[in-house]
Structure formats: structure tokens, C-alpha cells
Residue, then its C-alpha position, 0 to 999 in steps of 0.5 A: m387629449t381629453s378622456i372620455s368616460s365610459v359612463d357618459p352622463l346625460y344632464l337634464h337641468f331644470n330652472v326651477e324655484e325652490h330646486a323642486l320638481k314635480l314626479d311627473t315632470f322628471v319621469e316623462t322628460a326621462r322617459r323621453a331621452q330614453k325613447i330618444v336613445r332607443e329610437l337612434n339604436r333602432a334607426f342607425f345601428n340596426d339595434d345592435l347596441k346594448f345599453e342601459i340608463i342609470v337615474r343619478p340623485p340630482i346634485a344637492g342645491s339644484f334641480l340637475a337630473r343625471l341620467d348615466v348611459r352605459i354603452f356595453g355591447g354592438i360598439a362596432v355599428i357605432f364606427t361602421f354608421l360613422n364611415t358613411d356618407i349619411g353617418s358622417a352628416f348625421i353625428e357632425g349635425l347633431t354633435g357639432e364634431t366631427p367622425e375624425y374627431y371621435a375617431r382619435k379619441l380611440g387611441e391617442g392619435t394612433r388611430d387617426t381616421l375612421e378606417d384606423a378605427q373600424k380595422w381596430m375594431k374588426d381586429q377585436e371581434q375577429s380575436q372575440n375580445a370584447p370591446s375595450g374601455p376607449a371603444c365603450a367610452v367614445g360610443t357612449a359620448i357620441t350616443v349622448a352628444m346625438t341625444k342632446g343634439i335631439l333635445q336642444l337644437e332649433k327645429d330648423k336645423l333639425d329640419k336641414l338634416g332631413i329628420k322630419y319625415g324620415d328614420l328618426v321620426e319617432a326621436i323627434e316626437a319623443r322631443n316634441e313630448f319632452y317639451e309638453a311635459c316641460l309645458a305643462d309644468n308652470k314651474v319649469k323656467g327654462i332648460g340646460f343640458t350641462p352642469d352649468d347654471d346656464f338655461p338656454i332653452p326658456r320657457s317662451s320657446f317650449p311650445e315651438r319646440a313641442v312640435k308633432t312630426r309625423r312619417k308621411e304615408e305612401d299614398e296618403d292623399e289618396l286614401p278616403w276620409t272618414v267623418s263622425t262626430e266627436t267629444i274632445t278634452v283639450t289638454s293642449p290647445n293652439w289659439d294661433k291660427e296659423d301656427q297649427s302647421a307647426r303645432q296642433w292641438k292635443g286633447k283625448d277623445s271619449t275613449l281617453k285616447t290621445c289625438y292630435f288634431v288641426v281645427e279648419d272651422d273659420n267660424f270658430w276662428q271668427s269667434v275666437k277673433n272676436r272673443e266670444l268663447e268662454v275658455g277654460t283650464l281643460d275645455k270640452m269641445q264638441v267636434q265634427w271631424a274628418y280623419q284617415s286610417i293608416n294601418n288600422r290607425a286613425k290619422n291626420h285628424r281635421v276638424l271641420r266644425v266646431l260644435k260647442l265649447n264647454g257646452q256653448k254652441v259654435t257652428k252647425h254640422m257640416s252637410s254631406q254636400e259640403m263635405k263632397t267639396t272639402l274632402k275627396s272622398y269621404k264616409d260617415a261613421v257613427t261613434q259613442s258621442d254621437q249618440g248623445l245628438l239625437f235628444e238635443 
């Protein structure tokens, strides 16, 4: 039987020329991988898992980053999770291995079932013994394999697991930000998660993996809309109108806060189609948008009108009557960027 190390590496293998990678790319991707581990712990293991992640130097001759995941406490909660219906489905869906496979890893065939594994862990706890090497090794292997699954599985496979709006929404958003960081670095041609020179995720698939996901709030559809005028610096556009449900626009507002939004202005999209707009690297977009406030945070931004793009006039403001037709209920808000409109 193949043994499992008590320190399991999470490989981030970047296909880059000259085996060099921007520091920002490495830091952002490593942080997102760490966040996924943390969210797995929160969502499935009640934050009982004690772990740390160690960064190892890249292997010479490549840019293969190695993050060593060390688990040193709370192992029993993993096997409790394994022995539930939802746990069994998630483990097999994310790792490709059955829970029984991991149970057998605990004892060279002496613990063939999850019940055996749970009983063994319970006996250890009752005797106040620290979990043994095999338990930490298997717990680490499961955690790393689940993290890899979230990073590398196709969107439709993740959706089938039911985690798009579930407890792992923050982990999926971390995956989104992982691929956004890769997309922002034009030197990265592909990604792999093994030491082999195999990069199954090419750059062309980064955008579809950088999908903004959120938890749908209760009674969200009934919340009123606030309408304001804002100036946005676009950092990640999406010039495909029909693709906005999968990948929203991303930018920074006048307070430099990151925001995600969709553009609903038909006149704007017609101008895009006719190639009438001057587009740059970081576009400045003055918009009239609507958003909802959920737990004192602005969410669900909808750009009703693109007023200007890089100083070029695009569309006029939406009237109050038009807003009544478009939005169930709304209120006007004055923002800092509104003040300049008085002098235009």
C-alpha cells in the first residue's frame, strides 16, 4: 500500500518563460490557496483543524512552488465528516477517491471502513493520546486533495457538487481570485498542480475559471435599489455582453474599493459592437448604477447607464420614470463623484 507523508505538498506549477514569476503573482496565488484551506476548515470541520502552511523554495530549473500543508490537531473531525452523506459526496467529488480509500490508508488493511477509522480516532481521544502519524498524514492528504480539486476542477463539476451558493462560496471566490492573478500576469501560459511538466489548465481557460460567485441572500429580490453616479477604474473588463452572468466586470470605485458589476446599457453595447469607443489598458468609466445594501455592504451592482468611457460621452442619465420601470423600488444617493456633474 502506498504510504502518505505527514507533510503533503500543494504544488503550484506555473508555465512561464525563463522560469521566472512576478512576486505579486506568487503572493496572490499562494494567499488564495491558503484561503481555500482555511475555508474548507471553516465550512466542513468547524475550524477544529489545526494546520499551518510552509513555503518551500522553488525547485531549480522551473517555477514549481511548493506549499507544505502540516496538520497537527483536530484530525478526528475529518473522519467524522467522512462518515456523513454530504462528506462522502464532497470528498469523492473533489478528490476522485472514496472515503473508504482514505480509511484504508490508516492501517495497512486493519481499518477497512470508516467506522473502523472513527472508532480508532475515538479511542485515541479517550486515551488522551495525540493523533498518530498515519492519522495526520491521511488528514493532510484529504485536505490537500480537496484544495487541488477546488482549484483545478471545471466549473460545471463544482456546480454539480452544489457549492456555488453553499458554505464554500468564499473558497470559490478565492479560486476566482487565484485565476484573476494568473490572468493579470501575461507571462503565465498555463497552470499545473503536480511536479511534472504538465499544465492541464491553459491560459485560454483562465477567464472562465475566474467566475465571481456569491451566496444568494434571503429575500434579496425584495431589497430596494440605491441609484448613484460613480467613476470606476476598470481592472478586468468583460466585452462579451452575454457572458456577464458567468464573469462580471471588475474595477475600483472612487474610494479605491474593489467592485464587481454588470453593464446593462444597451446603447453602450451597441457602441462596443460598432467599435465606436476608444478602449485603453485601465479604462475610466463614469456610470449611473444601482445596488442593494446587504448587511451594510453594497452588493449586486448593475450599471444602468455608461455615461462616459475615458472621457468620451456614451449615454445620457436614466430618468426617474425609466428607473421606476427598470427597478421595483429605488432611492437616489449622492456620492463624491456626483459633485463634478454640477459643473459639466
